[in-house]
C-alpha positions in Angstrom: -30.9 -39.9 -24.7 -29.1 -40.8 -21.6 -29.1 -39.1 -18.2 -26.4 -39.0 -15.6 -27.2 -40.1 -12.0 -27.4 -36.5 -10.6 -30.1 -35.8 -13.2 -32.5 -38.6 -12.0 -31.7 -38.8 -8.3 -34.9 -38.0 -6.3 -37.2 -38.9 -9.2 -38.4 -42.0 -7.3 -38.7 -43.9 -10.6 -37.2 -47.4 -10.5 -33.8 -48.1 -12.0 -33.4 -51.5 -13.8 -30.3 -53.2 -14.9 -32.3 -55.5 -17.3 -35.0 -53.9 -19.4 -38.5 -55.2 -18.4 -40.3 -56.6 -21.5 -43.3 -54.3 -21.2 -41.2 -51.1 -21.3 -39.9 -49.4 -24.4 -36.7 -47.5 -25.1 -37.0 -44.2 -26.9 -36.1 -45.8 -30.3 -38.8 -48.5 -29.8 -41.6 -45.9 -29.3 -43.5 -45.6 -32.6 -42.8 -42.5 -34.6 -45.0 -39.6 -33.7 -46.5 -41.4 -30.7 -44.1 -40.2 -27.9 -46.7 -37.8 -26.6 -48.9 -40.9 -25.7 -46.0 -42.5 -23.7 -44.8 -41.7 -20.2 -41.2 -41.9 -18.9 -41.7 -44.4 -16.1 -38.3 -45.9 -15.2 -34.6 -45.9 -16.2 -32.3 -48.6 -17.6 -28.8 -48.4 -16.2 -26.0 -48.9 -18.7 -22.3 -48.5 -18.5 -20.6 -46.6 -21.3 -16.8 -45.9 -21.2 -16.8 -46.8 -17.5 -19.6 -44.3 -16.6 -23.0 -45.3 -15.5 -25.7 -43.7 -17.6 -29.5 -44.0 -17.4 -31.7 -44.4 -20.4 -35.4 -43.6 -19.9 -38.0 -46.4 -20.3 -41.4 -45.6 -21.6 -44.9 -47.1 -21.4 -48.1 -46.0 -23.1 -50.1 -43.9 -20.6 -52.6 -46.0 -18.8 -50.9 -49.3 -19.6 -49.0 -49.7 -16.4 -49.9 -50.5 -12.8 
């Protein structure tokens, strides 16, 4: 799932160009466990010349 910039502007969540090791992409979250994870940041990617933002997740309580 990707967002466009106008969908995330104002969220105050950080935007990364390189995925931090401790954060997970949607497909990396174990099946059925998404409810235990929080969307904490975005990973900026460029697809067909358009910047898109993929949510990054971390298990609730496992971040600073």
